[in-house]
N, C-alpha and C positions, 0 to 999 in steps of 0.2 A: 265598633271595630271588629267585634266577633263575627258579625254578619258578613263583613267584607272579607275576613279571613276565610270563613266557610265558603263563600262564593268563589274566592280565588282557588281554594283547594278543589272544589267541584270542577271548575273550569280546567285546572291543570290535570285532574284525573281524566276528564273527558278527552282532552287533547292527547294524553298519553295513550288512552285506549284507541283513539282514532289512528294514531301513528302505528301502534302495534297491529291493528286490523289491516291497515294499508300494507305493512310489511308482510303479513301472512298472505294477502292477495297477490302481491308481487312474487313471492316465493312459489305459490301454487301455479301462477301463470307461467312461470319459467319451466315447470316440470312437464314432460311429455305426457299426454293423455291418450289412452287407447279408446277409439270410438268404434263401437260395434256396428256392423252393417245391419240395418233393420230389415232389409228386403233381400231376398235371394233372387238373383237374376238368372233366368234360364232361357234358352232359345225356344221359340214358339214352333211347335211341330205342325200345327193346323194353319198353314198359310194358304193364301189363295192360289188356285191352280194357274199354271202358265197361260192356258188358253183363255180362261176367264179374265185374267189380268190384261192380256193383249187386247181382248175385246173392249175392256173398259178404257184402256189407253187410246184405242182408236176412236171410241165414242167421244172421249174428252178432247181429242185432237180435232175432230169435226166440229164440236161445239166452239172451240177456241177460234177456228178458222171462220166460222159463222159470225162470231162476235167481232172479229177484226174487220170482216167485210161490212157489217152493219155500222161499225164505228167510222170506217172510211166513207161510207155513203152519207152518214150524218154530217161529217165534216164538209163534204162537197156541197150538200144541201144547205148547210149553214153559211158557207161562203157565198152561194148564189143568193140567199135571202139578204145577206149583208150588202151585196152589190145592188140588189133591187131597192133596198131601203135608201142607199146613197143616191140612186137615180131619182127616186121619189122626192127626197129632200131637196135635190137640186131643182127639180121641176117646181116644187112648192115655192122655193125662194124666187124663182123666175116669175111665177104667177103673182107672188106678193109684190115684187118690184113693179110689174106691169099695172097692177091695181093701184099702187101708190101714184104712178104717173097719171092714170085716169082720174083719180080723185083730185090730184093737184090741178088738172085742167078745169075741172068743174068749179073749183073755188076761185 
């Protein structure tokens, strides 16, 4: 019986400490905290010159135009290849049916 009483006392003490700890955490969470800014933000003085920036934008614009043209060409080419493949498949089916008729005549 003493062991049960001691265990009960320990469990009640642990529960009391847990509730007190939770109460402290809730209290501290409700208080406003000041967060210091770790970095100092300043405007950059050494930016790219306007002429160089315009030149880079023009180069990038030309590259994008080239990529769009290549993409359009590849789409057209892929459509043509798909049409050719469909025509070849139809022709193969026709040849297969003709061969089946010839084989049926021989038998």
